[in-house]
C-alpha positions as CSV (number, residue, x, y, z in Angstrom):
1,M,0.0,-0.1,0.0
2,T,1.3,3.5,-0.8
3,S,1.8,6.0,1.8
4,Q,-0.9,8.2,0.3
5,A,-3.7,5.8,1.5
6,T,-6.5,8.7,1.1
7,L,-9.3,6.0,1.2
8,N,-8.6,4.3,4.3
9,G,-11.9,2.9,5.9
10,R,-13.7,3.1,2.7
11,T,-15.4,0.5,0.7
12,A,-16.0,0.3,-3.0
13,L,-17.5,-1.9,-5.6
14,V,-16.6,-1.9,-9.2
15,T,-18.7,-3.4,-11.7
16,G,-17.2,-5.2,-14.6
17,G,-13.8,-5.4,-12.5
18,S,-12.2,-8.5,-13.6
19,R,-10.1,-7.0,-16.4
20,G,-9.2,-3.6,-18.1
21,I,-10.3,-0.5,-16.8
22,G,-12.3,-2.2,-14.0
23,A,-9.5,-4.2,-12.7
24,A,-7.0,-1.3,-12.8
25,T,-9.5,1.0,-10.8
26,A,-10.2,-1.9,-8.2
27,L,-6.4,-2.3,-7.6
28,R,-5.7,1.7,-7.5
29,L,-8.5,2.0,-5.0
30,A,-7.1,-0.8,-2.8
31,R,-3.7,0.9,-3.2
32,E,-5.4,3.9,-1.8
33,G,-6.6,2.0,1.2
34,A,-10.1,0.9,0.1
35,D,-11.9,-2.4,0.7
36,V,-13.0,-3.5,-2.8
37,A,-15.9,-5.7,-4.4
38,V,-15.7,-6.5,-8.2
39,T,-18.3,-7.9,-10.3
40,Y,-17.9,-10.3,-13.2
41,V,-20.1,-12.4,-15.7
42,N,-17.8,-15.0,-17.5
43,G,-14.3,-13.8,-16.1
44,K,-14.6,-15.7,-12.9
45,E,-10.8,-16.6,-12.5
46,A,-9.6,-13.3,-13.7
47,A,-12.1,-11.6,-10.9
48,E,-10.4,-13.8,-8.3
49,G,-7.2,-12.8,-9.3
50,V,-8.0,-9.1,-8.8
51,V,-9.1,-10.2,-5.4
52,R,-5.8,-12.0,-4.5
53,A,-4.2,-9.0,-5.6
54,V,-6.3,-6.7,-3.5
55,E,-5.8,-8.7,-0.5
56,A,-2.0,-8.8,-1.2
57,L,-2.4,-5.2,-0.4
58,G,-3.7,-5.8,2.9
59,R,-7.4,-4.9,2.2
60,R,-10.5,-6.8,2.0
61,A,-11.9,-8.0,-1.4
62,V,-14.9,-10.0,-2.9
63,A,-15.7,-11.0,-6.3
64,L,-19.5,-11.3,-7.3
65,R,-20.8,-12.8,-10.3
66,A,-23.5,-10.1,-11.6
67,D,-24.7,-9.5,-15.1
68,S,-25.7,-5.8,-15.1
69,A,-28.1,-6.5,-17.9
70,D,-30.4,-8.3,-15.3
71,A,-32.1,-5.8,-13.2
72,G,-32.3,-7.6,-10.0
73,E,-28.5,-8.8,-10.4
74,A,-27.4,-5.1,-11.0
75,V,-29.1,-4.2,-7.8
76,D,-28.2,-7.6,-5.9
77,A,-24.6,-6.8,-6.4
78,V,-24.8,-3.5,-4.6
79,E,-26.5,-5.1,-1.6
80,R,-24.2,-7.9,-1.6
81,A,-21.3,-5.6,-1.5
82,A,-22.5,-3.5,1.1
83,G,-23.6,-6.7,3.1
84,V,-20.1,-8.0,3.0
85,F,-18.4,-4.8,4.0
86,G,-20.9,-3.4,6.3
87,G,-21.7,-0.7,4.2
88,L,-20.7,1.2,0.8
89,D,-18.8,4.3,0.0
90,V,-17.8,4.3,-3.5
91,L,-19.5,2.9,-6.5
92,V,-17.7,2.8,-10.0
93,N,-20.1,2.0,-12.7
94,N,-17.7,0.5,-15.2
95,A,-19.4,-2.6,-16.8
96,A,-20.6,-2.0,-20.2
97,V,-21.1,-3.5,-23.6
98,G,-19.3,-2.1,-26.5
99,L,-21.0,-3.2,-29.5
100,M,-20.2,-1.3,-32.8
101,G,-21.7,-1.7,-36.2
102,P,-23.8,-0.3,-39.0
103,L,-27.1,1.1,-37.9
104,E,-29.0,-1.1,-40.1
105,D,-27.2,-4.3,-38.8
106,M,-28.3,-3.7,-35.2
107,A,-30.9,-6.1,-34.0
108,L,-33.4,-5.2,-31.4
109,T,-31.6,-7.5,-29.4
110,D,-28.7,-5.7,-29.7
111,V,-30.3,-2.5,-28.6
112,D,-31.9,-4.1,-25.6
113,R,-28.9,-5.5,-24.5
114,V,-26.5,-2.4,-24.8
115,L,-29.4,-0.1,-23.2
116,A,-29.8,-2.8,-20.3
117,V,-26.2,-2.8,-19.6
118,N,-25.0,0.5,-20.2
119,V,-28.0,2.7,-18.9
120,R,-30.3,0.7,-17.0
121,G,-28.0,-1.0,-15.2
122,V,-25.9,2.0,-14.3
123,F,-29.3,3.7,-13.2
124,L,-30.3,0.7,-11.0
125,A,-26.8,0.2,-9.4
126,S,-26.6,4.0,-8.8
127,R,-30.1,4.0,-7.2
128,A,-29.3,1.0,-5.0
129,A,-26.3,2.3,-3.8
130,A,-27.7,5.8,-2.9
131,A,-30.0,3.9,-0.8
132,V,-27.0,2.7,1.5
133,M,-24.6,5.6,1.3
134,A,-24.2,7.9,3.9
135,S,-22.6,11.5,3.2
136,G,-19.4,11.6,1.4
137,G,-20.7,8.7,-0.9
138,R,-19.3,8.6,-4.4
139,I,-21.1,7.6,-7.7
140,I,-18.4,7.5,-10.6
141,T,-19.3,6.2,-14.0
142,V,-17.2,5.2,-16.9
143,G,-18.2,7.0,-20.1
144,S,-16.7,7.2,-23.4
145,C,-15.1,9.7,-25.7
146,V,-17.6,9.1,-28.2
147,T,-20.0,11.3,-26.2
148,L,-17.7,14.2,-27.0
149,R,-16.6,13.1,-30.5
150,V,-17.9,10.5,-32.9
151,P,-15.2,10.0,-35.6
152,G,-17.1,7.9,-37.8
153,P,-19.9,5.5,-38.5
154,G,-20.7,2.4,-36.6
155,A,-21.1,3.9,-32.8
156,T,-24.4,5.3,-33.1
157,L,-25.9,2.7,-30.5
158,Y,-23.0,2.8,-28.2
159,A,-22.7,6.6,-28.3
160,M,-26.4,6.8,-27.3
161,S,-26.0,4.7,-24.5
162,K,-23.0,6.4,-23.1
163,S,-24.5,9.8,-23.7
164,A,-27.4,8.5,-21.4
165,V,-25.3,7.9,-18.4
166,T,-24.0,11.7,-18.7
167,G,-27.4,13.2,-18.4
168,L,-27.8,10.6,-15.4
169,T,-24.8,11.8,-13.8
170,R,-25.9,15.3,-13.8
171,A,-29.3,14.6,-12.4
172,L,-27.8,12.2,-9.8
173,A,-25.6,15.1,-8.6
174,R,-28.7,17.3,-8.3
175,E,-30.7,14.4,-6.6
176,L,-27.9,13.5,-4.0
177,G,-26.3,16.5,-3.4
178,G,-28.2,17.4,-0.4
179,R,-27.2,14.1,1.3
180,G,-23.3,15.1,0.6
181,I,-23.1,12.3,-2.2
182,T,-21.4,13.2,-5.3
183,A,-21.7,11.8,-8.8
184,N,-19.3,12.1,-11.8
185,V,-18.4,10.7,-15.1
186,V,-15.1,9.6,-16.7
187,H,-14.8,9.5,-20.2
188,P,-11.7,7.3,-21.4
189,G,-10.4,7.6,-25.1
190,P,-8.5,4.9,-26.9
191,I,-7.3,2.7,-23.9
192,D,-5.0,-0.2,-24.3
193,T,-7.1,-3.2,-23.1
194,D,-8.1,-6.5,-24.3
195,M,-11.4,-5.4,-26.0
196,N,-9.1,-2.6,-27.6
197,P,-5.4,-3.5,-27.7
198,A,-2.8,-0.9,-28.8
199,D,-1.6,-3.0,-31.2
200,G,-5.1,-4.3,-32.7
201,P,-6.0,-3.7,-36.4
202,H,-7.7,-0.3,-35.8
203,A,-5.3,1.0,-33.3
204,A,-3.3,3.3,-35.6
205,G,-6.2,5.2,-36.6
206,Q,-7.2,5.8,-33.2
207,A,-4.0,7.0,-31.9
208,A,-3.6,9.3,-34.7
209,M,-6.9,11.2,-33.4
210,T,-5.6,11.9,-30.2
211,A,-3.2,15.0,-29.5
212,L,-0.9,13.0,-27.9
213,G,-0.5,10.2,-30.5
214,R,-0.9,7.2,-28.4
215,F,-3.1,5.0,-26.5
216,G,-3.8,5.5,-22.8
217,T,-3.4,3.0,-20.1
218,A,-6.2,1.4,-17.8
219,G,-4.0,2.9,-14.9
220,E,-4.4,6.4,-16.2
221,V,-8.1,6.3,-16.1
222,A,-8.0,4.5,-13.1
223,S,-5.9,7.3,-11.3
224,T,-8.8,9.6,-12.2
225,V,-11.5,7.5,-10.7
226,A,-9.5,7.4,-7.6
227,Y,-9.2,11.2,-7.3
228,L,-12.9,11.7,-7.8
229,A,-13.4,8.7,-5.0
230,G,-10.9,10.6,-2.7
231,P,-11.1,13.6,-0.1
232,G,-9.8,16.1,-2.7
233,A,-12.8,15.7,-4.9
234,R,-15.3,16.4,-2.1
235,Y,-16.4,19.7,-4.0
236,V,-16.6,18.1,-7.5
237,T,-20.0,16.7,-8.8
238,G,-22.2,16.5,-11.7
239,A,-18.7,17.0,-13.6
240,E,-17.4,15.0,-17.1
241,F,-13.6,14.2,-17.0
242,S,-12.0,13.3,-20.4
243,V,-9.0,10.9,-20.1
244,D,-8.5,10.7,-23.8
245,G,-5.0,12.2,-24.7
246,G,-6.8,15.0,-26.6
247,Y,-9.3,12.9,-28.8
248,A,-12.0,15.5,-28.1
249,A,-9.8,18.5,-28.2
């Protein structure tokens, strides 16, 4: 654990925390002193690896199987995490479906799945978290750079879903501000993960769209989430933070 353990005594839930940005966020919050729960759907082994890494930092951790597309499971994950830790201080809505493709190829089942995970699941988890959070609670949602700049065709459904959580975040800030609970959204740009590797077939074009000319790392996104979860962001709510290398500049 680092000497700057700003989250000592705090508890967090990171949805979709078995890999990529979610896993990096879980580990960063643990390094800052938080106990961390992560959800997963298919990546049980990876989620358990995150748990072991968190525990190695001296923090409590638990992996919870929960599909954010299922309304009941989205809520249950929050309630189980709060039950394990005796409360919940930080919710990171990270689980998402990144379905891309031509508008005419999007089936109704695709629309329903993306909106269920990326919008309804975020709303339900946030509402459940707000019900158990005390003053000082933090709701942080991982959005996307495509809410600020859509570089070409194929992202209509995904961009719509991520734009919805920006509106949700602003409304949550107003709804929960009187209780001392903040809500913010972080928009990653091209990030080097298993889903979008920096050496993938479309990576060069994505990197070229950024001002810095490179992919970001999951850790760089996690550092912004950790800031928003920490004491330095007490007066920050209803805000959007771009971690995109200047993609939307």
